[in-house]
N, CA and C atoms as an extended XYZ file, in Angstrom:
390
Properties=species:S:1:pos:R:3:atomname:S:1:resname:S:1:resid:I:1 pbc="F F F"
N         0.844       -1.166        0.000 N   MET     1
C         0.000        0.000        0.000 CA  MET     1
C         0.896        1.238        0.000 C   MET     1
N         0.599        2.167       -0.874 N   THR     2
C         1.448        3.341       -0.976 CA  THR     2
C         1.199        4.291        0.187 C   THR     2
N         2.110        5.191        0.358 N   GLN     3
C         2.009        6.159        1.448 CA  GLN     3
C         0.785        7.061        1.262 C   GLN     3
N         0.471        7.416        0.032 N   THR     4
C        -0.681        8.264       -0.239 CA  THR     4
C        -1.981        7.567        0.145 C   THR     4
N        -2.101        6.302       -0.185 N   VAL     5
C        -3.309        5.547        0.143 CA  VAL     5
C        -3.467        5.441        1.653 C   VAL     5
N        -2.377        5.164        2.351 N   ARG     6
C        -2.435        5.100        3.822 CA  ARG     6
C        -2.865        6.440        4.406 C   ARG     6
N        -2.310        7.522        3.864 N   PHE     7
C        -2.650        8.858        4.343 CA  PHE     7
C        -4.132        9.152        4.132 C   PHE     7
N        -4.632        8.809        2.958 N   LEU     8
C        -6.050        9.070        2.661 CA  LEU     8
C        -6.966        8.229        3.543 C   LEU     8
N        -6.577        7.011        3.843 N   LYS     9
C        -7.395        6.172        4.730 CA  LYS     9
C        -7.442        6.750        6.136 C   LYS     9
N        -6.369        7.397        6.554 N   GLN    10
C        -6.369        8.047        7.868 CA  GLN    10
C        -7.342        9.220        7.905 C   GLN    10
N        -7.559        9.861        6.772 N   GLN    11
C        -8.453       11.017        6.708 CA  GLN    11
C        -9.920       10.608        6.786 C   GLN    11
N       -10.191        9.354        6.538 N   LYS    12
C       -11.560        8.850        6.489 CA  LYS    12
C       -12.317        9.077        7.792 C   LYS    12
N       -11.615        9.051        8.909 N   SER    13
C       -12.287        9.149       10.210 CA  SER    13
C       -13.048       10.450       10.376 C   SER    13
N       -12.633       11.512        9.697 N   GLN    14
C       -13.306       12.804        9.816 CA  GLN    14
C       -14.723       12.770        9.263 C   GLN    14
N       -14.951       11.966        8.265 N   SER    15
C       -16.244       11.936        7.594 CA  SER    15
C       -16.775       10.519        7.465 C   SER    15
N       -16.408        9.654        8.389 N   ALA    16
C       -16.776        8.238        8.284 CA  ALA    16
C       -18.285        8.039        8.254 C   ALA    16
N       -19.020        8.790        9.068 N   SER    17
C       -20.481        8.590        9.093 CA  SER    17
C       -21.112        8.993        7.767 C   SER    17
N       -20.641       10.074        7.175 N   LEU    18
C       -21.180       10.488        5.876 CA  LEU    18
C       -20.818        9.494        4.782 C   LEU    18
N       -19.621        8.965        4.839 N   ILE    19
C       -19.207        7.971        3.844 CA  ILE    19
C       -20.046        6.707        3.984 C   ILE    19
N       -20.292        6.287        5.231 N   ARG    20
C       -21.141        5.111        5.452 CA  ARG    20
C       -22.556        5.353        4.922 C   ARG    20
N       -23.115        6.532        5.206 N   LEU    21
C       -24.457        6.858        4.697 CA  LEU    21
C       -24.489        6.818        3.175 C   LEU    21
N       -23.464        7.367        2.557 N   SER    22
C       -23.414        7.394        1.098 CA  SER    22
C       -23.343        5.984        0.517 C   SER    22
N       -22.511        5.140        1.099 N   VAL    23
C       -22.385        3.759        0.618 CA  VAL    23
C       -23.679        2.988        0.859 C   VAL    23
N       -24.287        3.200        2.024 N   MET    24
C       -25.519        2.495        2.355 CA  MET    24
C       -26.659        2.894        1.409 C   MET    24
N       -26.798        4.188        1.141 N   THR    25
C       -27.865        4.606        0.222 CA  THR    25
C       -27.589        4.122       -1.193 C   THR    25
N       -26.315        4.052       -1.575 N   GLY    26
C       -25.978        3.500       -2.884 CA  GLY    26
C       -26.344        2.030       -2.979 C   GLY    26
N       -26.104        1.283       -1.911 N   GLY    27
C       -26.477       -0.137       -1.883 CA  GLY    27
C       -27.981       -0.338       -1.937 C   GLY    27
N       -28.713        0.473       -1.180 N   ILE    28
C       -30.177        0.384       -1.201 CA  ILE    28
C       -30.696        0.738       -2.590 C   ILE    28
N       -30.101        1.735       -3.201 N   SER    29
C       -30.501        2.119       -4.558 CA  SER    29
C       -30.268        0.968       -5.543 C   SER    29
N       -29.181        0.245       -5.360 N   GLY    30
C       -28.913       -0.918       -6.214 CA  GLY    30
C       -29.958       -2.012       -6.038 C   GLY    30
N       -30.352       -2.255       -4.795 N   LEU    31
C       -31.409       -3.244       -4.552 CA  LEU    31
C       -32.741       -2.801       -5.167 C   LEU    31
N       -33.033       -1.517       -5.067 N   LEU    32
C       -34.260       -1.008       -5.670 CA  LEU    32
C       -34.223       -1.112       -7.195 C   LEU    32
N       -33.044       -0.992       -7.771 N   LEU    33
C       -32.900       -1.169       -9.220 CA  LEU    33
C       -33.267       -2.594       -9.619 C   LEU    33
N       -32.867       -3.558       -8.793 N   ILE    34
C       -33.218       -4.956       -9.069 CA  ILE    34
C       -34.736       -5.135       -8.991 C   ILE    34
N       -35.352       -4.532       -7.970 N   LEU    35
C       -36.819       -4.601       -7.859 CA  LEU    35
C       -37.500       -3.927       -9.044 C   LEU    35
N       -36.924       -2.837       -9.490 N   GLN    36
C       -37.482       -2.127      -10.645 CA  GLN    36
C       -37.398       -2.996      -11.903 C   GLN    36
N       -36.294       -3.693      -12.097 N   ALA    37
C       -36.155       -4.583      -13.246 CA  ALA    37
C       -37.144       -5.740      -13.151 C   ALA    37
N       -37.377       -6.250      -11.944 N   TRP    38
C       -38.348       -7.326      -11.741 CA  TRP    38
C       -39.760       -6.846      -12.086 C   TRP    38
N       -40.105       -5.633      -11.660 N   ALA    39
C       -41.419       -5.082      -11.989 CA  ALA    39
C       -41.562       -4.878      -13.498 C   ALA    39
N       -40.511       -4.423      -14.149 N   LEU    40
C       -40.550       -4.249      -15.600 CA  LEU    40
C       -40.706       -5.594      -16.302 C   LEU    40
N       -40.037       -6.607      -15.796 N   ALA    41
C       -40.171       -7.948      -16.368 CA  ALA    41
C       -41.612       -8.443      -16.239 C   ALA    41
N       -42.280       -8.124      -15.129 N   ASN    42
C       -43.685       -8.500      -14.964 CA  ASN    42
C       -44.590       -7.771      -15.947 C   ASN    42
N       -44.274       -6.511      -16.231 N   VAL    43
C       -45.052       -5.765      -17.223 CA  VAL    43
C       -44.885       -6.399      -18.596 C   VAL    43
N       -43.648       -6.647      -18.992 N   VAL    44
C       -43.376       -7.237      -20.302 CA  VAL    44
C       -44.010       -8.627      -20.405 C   VAL    44
N       -43.852       -9.433      -19.383 N   ASN    45
C       -44.429      -10.773      -19.377 CA  ASN    45
C       -45.958      -10.699      -19.503 C   ASN    45
N       -46.567       -9.812      -18.737 N   GLY    46
C       -48.019       -9.706      -18.767 CA  GLY    46
C       -48.547       -9.254      -20.116 C   GLY    46
N       -47.912       -8.245      -20.683 N   VAL    47
C       -48.413       -7.683      -21.948 CA  VAL    47
C       -48.090       -8.579      -23.132 C   VAL    47
N       -46.888       -9.085      -23.214 N   ILE    48
C       -46.474       -9.843      -24.397 CA  ILE    48
C       -46.910      -11.311      -24.327 C   ILE    48
N       -46.652      -11.961      -23.214 N   PHE    49
C       -46.870      -13.403      -23.159 CA  PHE    49
C       -48.241      -13.799      -22.596 C   PHE    49
N       -48.784      -12.992      -21.706 N   LEU    50
C       -50.076      -13.329      -21.102 CA  LEU    50
C       -51.231      -12.564      -21.729 C   LEU    50
N       -50.926      -11.746      -22.748 N   ASN    51
C       -51.924      -10.959      -23.481 CA  ASN    51
C       -52.778      -10.085      -22.559 C   ASN    51
N       -52.157       -9.523      -21.522 N   GLN    52
C       -52.876       -8.603      -20.648 CA  GLN    52
C       -52.836       -7.209      -21.253 C   GLN    52
N       -53.830       -6.410      -20.884 N   SER    53
C       -53.833       -5.019      -21.353 CA  SER    53
C       -52.951       -4.182      -20.427 C   SER    53
N       -52.699       -2.959      -20.847 N   LEU    54
C       -51.880       -2.086      -20.015 CA  LEU    54
C       -52.570       -1.764      -18.689 C   LEU    54
N       -53.887       -1.717      -18.690 N   THR    55
C       -54.591       -1.469      -17.428 CA  THR    55
C       -54.426       -2.640      -16.469 C   THR    55
N       -54.257       -3.845      -17.011 N   ASP    56
C       -54.038       -5.013      -16.150 CA  ASP    56
C       -52.676       -4.973      -15.444 C   ASP    56
N       -51.708       -4.342      -16.081 N   VAL    57
C       -50.368       -4.276      -15.498 CA  VAL    57
C       -50.035       -2.882      -14.958 C   VAL    57
N       -51.068       -2.046      -14.847 N   MET    58
C       -50.846       -0.671      -14.395 CA  MET    58
C       -50.218       -0.621      -12.992 C   MET    58
N       -50.597       -1.547      -12.119 N   HIS    59
C       -50.019       -1.538      -10.776 CA  HIS    59
C       -48.506       -1.761      -10.820 C   HIS    59
N       -48.032       -2.563      -11.782 N   TRP    60
C       -46.588       -2.758      -11.945 CA  TRP    60
C       -45.928       -1.484      -12.473 C   TRP    60
N       -46.618       -0.800      -13.365 N   MET    61
C       -46.048        0.436      -13.918 CA  MET    61
C       -45.968        1.524      -12.845 C   MET    61
N       -46.964        1.583      -11.954 N   TRP    62
C       -46.906        2.534      -10.846 CA  TRP    62
C       -45.770        2.163       -9.892 C   TRP    62
N       -45.573        0.879       -9.709 N   THR    63
C       -44.475        0.417       -8.860 CA  THR    63
C       -43.124        0.849       -9.445 C   THR    63
N       -42.987        0.702      -10.748 N   ILE    64
C       -41.750        1.120      -11.423 CA  ILE    64
C       -41.526        2.616      -11.226 C   ILE    64
N       -42.582        3.405      -11.390 N   LEU    65
C       -42.466        4.848      -11.229 CA  LEU    65
C       -42.069        5.221       -9.795 C   LEU    65
N       -42.716        4.592       -8.812 N   MET    66
C       -42.386        4.894       -7.415 CA  MET    66
C       -40.948        4.498       -7.085 C   MET    66
N       -40.512        3.343       -7.579 N   LEU    67
C       -39.135        2.915       -7.343 CA  LEU    67
C       -38.142        3.871       -7.997 C   LEU    67
N       -38.488        4.364       -9.170 N   LEU    68
C       -37.633        5.322       -9.869 CA  LEU    68
C       -37.483        6.607       -9.059 C   LEU    68
N       -38.579        7.105       -8.515 N   ILE    69
C       -38.536        8.338       -7.721 CA  ILE    69
C       -37.720        8.126       -6.439 C   ILE    69
N       -37.932        6.996       -5.780 N   ILE    70
C       -37.182        6.699       -4.555 CA  ILE    70
C       -35.694        6.582       -4.863 C   ILE    70
N       -35.364        5.886       -5.952 N   ARG    71
C       -33.951        5.739       -6.329 CA  ARG    71
C       -33.317        7.087       -6.650 C   ARG    71
N       -34.069        7.967       -7.315 N   ALA    72
C       -33.533        9.298       -7.630 CA  ALA    72
C       -33.222       10.062       -6.344 C   ALA    72
N       -34.115        9.985       -5.368 N   GLY    73
C       -33.867       10.650       -4.093 CA  GLY    73
C       -32.665       10.079       -3.368 C   GLY    73
N       -32.563        8.754       -3.340 N   LEU    74
C       -31.417        8.121       -2.688 CA  LEU    74
C       -30.105        8.496       -3.362 C   LEU    74
N       -30.123        8.531       -4.677 N   THR    75
C       -28.911        8.902       -5.424 CA  THR    75
C       -28.526       10.345       -5.126 C   THR    75
N       -29.519       11.228       -5.070 N   TYR    76
C       -29.250       12.635       -4.764 CA  TYR    76
C       -28.566       12.753       -3.396 C   TYR    76
N       -29.157       12.134       -2.382 N   PHE    77
C       -28.590       12.238       -1.038 CA  PHE    77
C       -27.223       11.556       -0.946 C   PHE    77
N       -27.053       10.451       -1.631 N   SER    78
C       -25.763        9.777       -1.637 CA  SER    78
C       -24.677       10.690       -2.212 C   SER    78
N       -24.985       11.353       -3.310 N   GLU    79
C       -24.034       12.278       -3.929 CA  GLU    79
C       -23.746       13.467       -3.011 C   GLU    79
N       -24.775       13.998       -2.374 N   GLN    80
C       -24.586       15.129       -1.470 CA  GLN    80
C       -23.690       14.747       -0.298 C   GLN    80
N       -23.955       13.598        0.310 N   TRP    81
C       -23.157       13.162        1.449 CA  TRP    81
C       -21.711       12.906        1.034 C   TRP    81
N       -21.507       12.349       -0.135 N   SER    82
C       -20.141       12.119       -0.624 CA  SER    82
C       -19.418       13.445       -0.838 C   SER    82
N       -20.123       14.410       -1.412 N   PHE    83
C       -19.526       15.721       -1.666 CA  PHE    83
C       -19.140       16.406       -0.356 C   PHE    83
N       -20.033       16.361        0.640 N   ILE    84
C       -19.751       16.990        1.933 CA  ILE    84
C       -18.559       16.311        2.601 C   ILE    84
N       -18.526       14.992        2.558 N   ALA    85
C       -17.402       14.256        3.158 CA  ALA    85
C       -16.085       14.637        2.488 C   ALA    85
N       -16.074       14.673        1.167 N   ALA    86
C       -14.849       15.039        0.441 CA  ALA    86
C       -14.440       16.473        0.755 C   ALA    86
N       -15.417       17.371        0.849 N   SER    87
C       -15.108       18.770        1.161 CA  SER    87
C       -14.487       18.902        2.544 C   SER    87
N       -15.025       18.171        3.503 N   ARG    88
C       -14.466       18.224        4.864 CA  ARG    88
C       -13.029       17.721        4.896 C   ARG    88
N       -12.780       16.630        4.191 N   ILE    89
C       -11.426       16.071        4.175 CA  ILE    89
C       -10.456       17.028        3.495 C   ILE    89
N       -10.871       17.609        2.367 N   LYS    90
C       -10.001       18.557        1.668 CA  LYS    90
C        -9.713       19.776        2.527 C   LYS    90
N       -10.732       20.298        3.191 N   GLN    91
C       -10.538       21.473        4.048 CA  GLN    91
C        -9.555       21.158        5.177 C   GLN    91
N        -9.708       19.992        5.769 N   SER    92
C        -8.805       19.583        6.848 CA  SER    92
C        -7.372       19.460        6.339 C   SER    92
N        -7.221       18.906        5.153 N   MET    93
C        -5.876       18.752        4.586 CA  MET    93
C        -5.253       20.117        4.295 C   MET    93
N        -6.054       21.043        3.782 N   ARG    94
C        -5.530       22.393        3.523 CA  ARG    94
C        -5.100       23.057        4.828 C   ARG    94
N        -5.925       22.911        5.869 N   GLU    95
C        -5.573       23.501        7.167 CA  GLU    95
C        -4.286       22.907        7.704 C   GLU    95
N        -4.111       21.592        7.561 N   ARG    96
C        -2.866       20.950        8.011 CA  ARG    96
C        -1.658       21.469        7.239 C   ARG    96
N        -1.826       21.620        5.932 N   LEU    97
C        -0.716       22.128        5.123 CA  LEU    97
C        -0.341       23.545        5.540 C   LEU    97
N        -1.341       24.372        5.796 N   ILE    98
C        -1.063       25.749        6.216 CA  ILE    98
C        -0.385       25.754        7.585 C   ILE    98
N        -0.843       24.903        8.492 N   GLN    99
C        -0.190       24.810        9.804 CA  GLN    99
C         1.259       24.359        9.660 C   GLN    99
N         1.493       23.406        8.772 N   GLN   100
C         2.858       22.915        8.542 CA  GLN   100
C         3.737       24.036        8.001 C   GLN   100
N         3.196       24.804        7.057 N   LEU   101
C         3.975       25.914        6.504 CA  LEU   101
C         4.253       26.973        7.559 C   LEU   101
N         3.259       27.265        8.392 N   SER   102
C         3.484       28.284        9.418 CA  SER   102
C         4.475       27.789       10.475 C   SER   102
N         4.523       26.486       10.700 N   SER   103
C         5.492       25.956       11.666 CA  SER   103
C         6.926       26.024       11.126 C   SER   103
N         7.065       26.100        9.812 N   LEU   104
C         8.405       26.213        9.216 CA  LEU   104
C         9.016       27.586        9.479 C   LEU   104
N         8.176       28.564        9.750 N   GLY   105
C         8.664       29.888       10.126 CA  GLY   105
C         8.778       30.844        8.961 C   GLY   105
N         8.998       32.095        9.328 N   LEU   106
C         9.085       33.165        8.331 CA  LEU   106
C        10.312       33.037        7.444 C   LEU   106
N        11.368       32.489        7.979 N   GLY   107
C        12.587       32.325        7.181 CA  GLY   107
C        12.342       31.463        5.961 C   GLY   107
N        11.647       30.379        6.159 N   TYR   108
C        11.339       29.488        5.031 CA  TYR   108
C        10.363       30.159        4.073 C   TYR   108
N         9.340       30.799        4.636 N   LEU   109
C         8.317       31.419        3.806 CA  LEU   109
C         8.864       32.584        2.999 C   LEU   109
N         9.833       33.317        3.541 N   SER   110
C        10.383       34.454        2.801 CA  SER   110
C        11.254       33.982        1.634 C   SER   110
N        11.782       32.765        1.710 N   GLN   111
C        12.601       32.235        0.625 CA  GLN   111
C        11.755       31.600       -0.485 C   GLN   111
N        10.478       31.343       -0.203 N   SER   112
C         9.619       30.656       -1.163 CA  SER   112
C         8.683       31.645       -1.848 C   SER   112
N         8.245       31.264       -3.000 N   ARG   113
C         7.264       32.080       -3.731 CA  ARG   113
C         5.873       31.728       -3.220 C   ARG   113
N         5.180       32.711       -2.681 N   SER   114
C         3.883       32.443       -2.042 CA  SER   114
C         2.831       32.019       -3.065 C   SER   114
N         2.840       32.618       -4.235 N   GLY   115
C         1.864       32.253       -5.271 CA  GLY   115
C         2.041       30.816       -5.729 C   GLY   115
N         3.290       30.443       -5.933 N   GLU   116
C         3.591       29.074       -6.346 CA  GLU   116
C         3.190       28.086       -5.254 C   GLU   116
N         3.464       28.458       -4.017 N   MET   117
C         3.120       27.600       -2.890 CA  MET   117
C         1.600       27.418       -2.784 C   MET   117
N         0.854       28.505       -2.950 N   ALA   118
C        -0.612       28.428       -2.889 CA  ALA   118
C        -1.152       27.536       -4.001 C   ALA   118
N        -0.563       27.640       -5.180 N   THR   119
C        -0.993       26.809       -6.299 CA  THR   119
C        -0.715       25.337       -6.031 C   THR   119
N         0.457       25.053       -5.502 N   VAL   120
C         0.817       23.668       -5.200 CA  VAL   120
C        -0.123       23.098       -4.147 C   VAL   120
N        -0.426       23.875       -3.115 N   ILE   121
C        -1.331       23.404       -2.056 CA  ILE   121
C        -2.704       23.113       -2.633 C   ILE   121
N        -3.232       24.052       -3.399 N   THR   122
C        -4.576       23.894       -3.948 CA  THR   122
C        -4.644       22.735       -4.933 C   THR   122
N        -3.743       22.723       -5.894 N   GLU   123
C        -3.774       21.672       -6.911 CA  GLU   123
C        -3.399       20.318       -6.338 C   GLU   123
N        -2.545       20.303       -5.345 N   GLY   124
C        -2.143       19.040       -4.727 CA  GLY   124
C        -3.312       18.381       -4.008 C   GLY   124
N        -4.067       19.171       -3.242 N   VAL   125
C        -5.221       18.628       -2.523 CA  VAL   125
C        -6.291       18.210       -3.510 C   VAL   125
N        -6.550       19.016       -4.521 N   GLU   126
C        -7.560       18.658       -5.526 CA  GLU   126
C        -7.115       17.444       -6.343 C   GLU   126
N        -5.810       17.317       -6.568 N   GLY   127
C        -5.278       16.210       -7.347 CA  GLY   127
C        -5.439       14.859       -6.654 C   GLY   127
N        -5.540       14.854       -5.334 N   LEU   128
C        -5.727       13.604       -4.615 CA  LEU   128
C        -7.049       12.942       -4.978 C   LEU   128
N        -8.026       13.749       -5.358 N   GLN   129
C        -9.349       13.202       -5.713 CA  GLN   129
C        -9.267       12.375       -6.983 C   GLN   129
N        -8.401       12.771       -7.901 N   ASP   130
C        -8.291       12.046       -9.165 CA  ASP   130
C        -7.523       10.788       -8.937 C   ASP   130
């Protein structure tokens, strides 16, 4: 395991509950997708093979619609929680980097280019996401 991966795993504790919520809602959304496919299979089976009318399978179509709406909501919240967790981790990392730079003292900072340093800090933290 590389040093970067170990470092990122250590950061997980700051947003562990949000990450768990995001993974859990993603898993529930996956299960609902399976139920949605099963309901669609019942519609197709009823209309094509059992010669039922669309009104006969309307309850399955309403089920598909409700599952779709629930899945959309779960996906929205999962994405939001993931974004908040990532933002918290990035903010914490930026604060640590700034503390590290300030601990190096004015002598080090006066020898370095502040603009270049700010760019490296910003792009470095954002680059970890990729």
